[in-house]
Every structure is written in C-alpha cells, then in structure tokens.
N, C-alpha and C positions, 0 to 999 in steps of 0.2 A: 420469470416473474417480473410483472410491469406494473408500475404504477399507474394511477389514474390521471386522465391527459393535465389537469390542474394540478397535481402534485409533479407531474414532470416540467410544467412551464416554470412554477413556481423554484423547484431546483435549478432550474437551467438559468432563471434571473439572479439567483444567490449567488451561482458560480459565477456569473459574470461581472457582479459586484465585486466580489472576492479577488477576479482576475484584474480588473481596473485599479483596486485599490493596492494590489500587490504591486502594480506598476508604478505605480507612485511612491509607495513607501521600502520597496525593496530593490535589489539588484541580484540578479540570478547569473552565476557563471555554470555553464553546463558543457558538459564534454561528453560526446557519441563514441560509443567503442563498437557500433555496428555500421554497415554500409546503410541499413533503414535508418531513418531518423525522423523526427517529429511530424515530416510531412506523409508519412506513411504508416498512419494507424488506423487505416480501415479494418485490418484484419485482426488487430489486438483482441485477445479474449480474456487474457489475465495481466493485472498488473501488480508486481510485487515490489511492494516498497522495504527496502532494506535499512535497518538503523533508525529504529522507531525511538525518538527522544522528546516528542512534544505534540499536543494536540492540534499544535499550529502546522502540521504537515498539510493542511487544506490549503496552504499557500500555495502548494506544486501545480495546483490548476491553474496557476499563471501561465506556466508552459504548454499547457494544452491549446489547440485552436478550437474555435467556437462550434465548428462543427464536430469535434470530438467531446465536447461538454455537452452537446445537444444527444449524442450517444449514450454518455454517462446518465443522465438524466432520465432517460428513457429505459435503459438497459442494465445500468450497473447494480450490481449486488454485492453486499461488503458484511462479513462477520464480524458482528462486535459485541463486546463481551456484555449481558445482561445488567450487570452491575454499573456498566458506564452508560447504557441508554436509559437507566431509570434514574440517574442523575438530572435534576429537572430541566437547567440551562443547558448543559452538554448534548443530554439526550434529546432535547427539542433541534438543536442545532444538527446532529448528524441526521436526523430524519428530514429535516429541511434540505439539505445539501444534498444527500443521496436517499430517493424515497425506496430505494433497496435496501436499506439496512436492516440486517437479519438478526434478532439477538439470540447469543448463544451462551451457555454456560461455560465455565472453566473445564467442564468434563466433557471427555468424548460420548454424549448420550445423546438421546432423541434429539435436541435441538439441533446439535451437529450434523447427523443424518437428514433432517429435515431441512438444512441448507444445503446438502448436496443434491437433495433430491429437485430441487428448486432450479438448478441450473440446466439450461438448455441451450440450445444452438445460438442465440441472440444474444445471450448473457456476456455480458463483461465483469469479471470477476476481480476486485481488488483487495488485496491482503496485506497485512503488516506480520509477517510469518514468525516474528519472534514472541506474539502474543503478549507482551507488556513492553512498557516503555524503560529503556535505558535512562539511569538516574546520572546524576552530574560525576558522579565517582566510577563509574563504568561498568554498573550492575544494576540488576534491578531492584525495586523497592526492598526486597528481602535479603539483598546482599547476595543475590546468587548472579554466577555470569551470564551475559543473554547468549541464548542460542535458538535456531531456529525449531520450531515444533512440527509434528508430523502432519498438521492439518494442512500444508500447503501441497504435501506430496497427494494427499485425498483429491484436492481440487484439480491438479494436473493429471491426473487418471481419469477426472469425470470429463475434462476437455480434449474433445477429438480433433478438432483443426484449429487453425488461426495461429498467432502469434503470442509469446508473453514478452511483455515488456517491463525489463528489470529497472528500478529507480534506485542507484546506488546514494541514498542522502549523506551529505557530509555532517547532518545531525544540526537541530534547531535551537540548542543549549543557550547560544549566544542571541537567540530570539526570545525563547520562551522556557526556563526550567520547570519541569513538573511542580505543581504547588504554588508558582510564581503568578499573580494575579493578571497583570498588564505584560504584553509583549514590548519588546524594543525595536524600534523602529529605526530605518535607514541602515539596514545592516546587508552585507553581501551574503548570499544563499548558494553554496555551491552541491552540485551534483554530477554523478556520470550516469548516463540513460545507456540501455541497449536493447535491441530487440532482436529475439530469437523465435524461429518455426517451432510451434509445439512439435511438429513431425521431427524435425532435425533433433531436439532437444531429447526426446524420447528415444530415437534411434541412438543419439551418442552415450545415453545410460541405462539401454535395455538388458534386461534380465528377464526370463522366462517365468519366473516367480513374483508375483505380485509385493509380496512383501519386502525380498530383495531388492527390487525397484523403487518401492517408496523411500526405502534407506538411501539408496543411490541419490536420489532427488533430493533429500535432506541434506545430506553430506555435502552434495555439489551447491546449495543453496547457500549452507554455512560458510562454505573456502568463499563463495562471493560476498558473503559479511564480513568475514574477516580479512580478507586479500584486497579488496576492492572500496570498502567505504573508509578506509583510513586515509586513502589518496584525495578524498574531496573533502577533507573534514575542514570545517568552519573554524572549529574552536579544539585545542587539543584538550584531551581528558586522560586521567591518571588510570592505566588497564590495571592496576595491581591495588589491592586495597589495603 
C-alpha cells in the first residue's frame, strides 16, 4: 500500500513539524538494548510500540532521522480501530500523519484480513500490540489488565525479512492522560529501544505449527511489555486496582 505523492509529502512535512516542536518542548532519554541503533533503520519492517498510554505517542517521531520519516510517509501501514479513525479531529490527524492508516474493527474479521493482505516487501508496519490504551490506574478503560493481542503475531508471520524495532515506552501519562484535553510541556520522555532481525526472532521462537508459533510470539512480546517497560517509566502507576 502506497499513498499518492501529495499525501506522502504532506505526511513527511507534518512529521517534520512534530519532530521540531518535540525538540523544543520535550527531552528524551533513550537507552539502546541492541548493537544496532537509530542509525541502522534501513531494514526495519515492523515497529512495535509497547505500553500504549496516550494518543501523543506521535511524539516518538522525534527520535527518527529525516530519512526514516520519509520512508514512513511513503510506506508505513498502521492498523487503527475504526472507532478512532471516525473521530473528526483524531481521525484526520492520523490520516495526515500516516497516509497508510488502515481502519479495522475490534474483531478479527475481513477488515483485519484486508490489512494483512496489503503488507508487501516495501511496507513498514507499525503496531500498538495491546490494542487499547492503559489508563492511569494501570488497566484499560474497562478495568481489565493490559495484554498483548494476537494481531502482532499475524503481522510477524506475514513479514519475511528485515528487522523489528521494539520501542519500550515508559508511558506518557505525565504528558497527557486519556481524556485530558491539552498535553503538559517540558517533560522528560523515557524509552528503551531494540532492533532484532526478523529471521533471528522467528528462529528463536520457532515451532512447526503456525498456531503454536504465534502463541510464542505473543508470549514473548507480553514478557517484553511486563519486564522491560517498567524500567523506563517516566511516572509510576498503581499496578493493582
């Protein structure tokens, strides 16, 4: 899936503006967990952002070089809940930021299959694998524990080569809590990052049966969410309701 040239240029300009504004108003503290780092993003095919806490996670474009932002504008695909894309301002912002936003339902139906079928060799897929935002009490809006959903495993199965970029967000509740209208400025945003080869990742979790392999992917990413994101938290939260 590739947007038209105007949409690509507009998306690139929007991300550049966000990047510049973020440099002015926020400070990032980044720790790399792999030998590869921000200078080696050429082979990244999947971006997995863990610990989804705010719609302001678009601020993470601050960390990407301009060359990668151009690749995002041209080739990135992001599955976003249709209830979100239908919200007037939020939906418009998502489509402006990434022309490759693909609306999906909350169910594993034709909309999800349609998204998977659009992934090709040039695609860069970005996903928030929990599928919903963590509220300030550590749970989702229905009071349920945050967990990784199976969709990310479908995507990993679909991608044949390249790298996975894991972004372990410390959370952005100190910047904006879901429902809060305006973000707070001049805050430090903490994150750990890691680049893993798709081939190495699949080999480490290999199982001949696809279903069991996907379960292994989900369990691994859940362990990353549980074990690594707390180390880069910008603000503590109550894990017990």
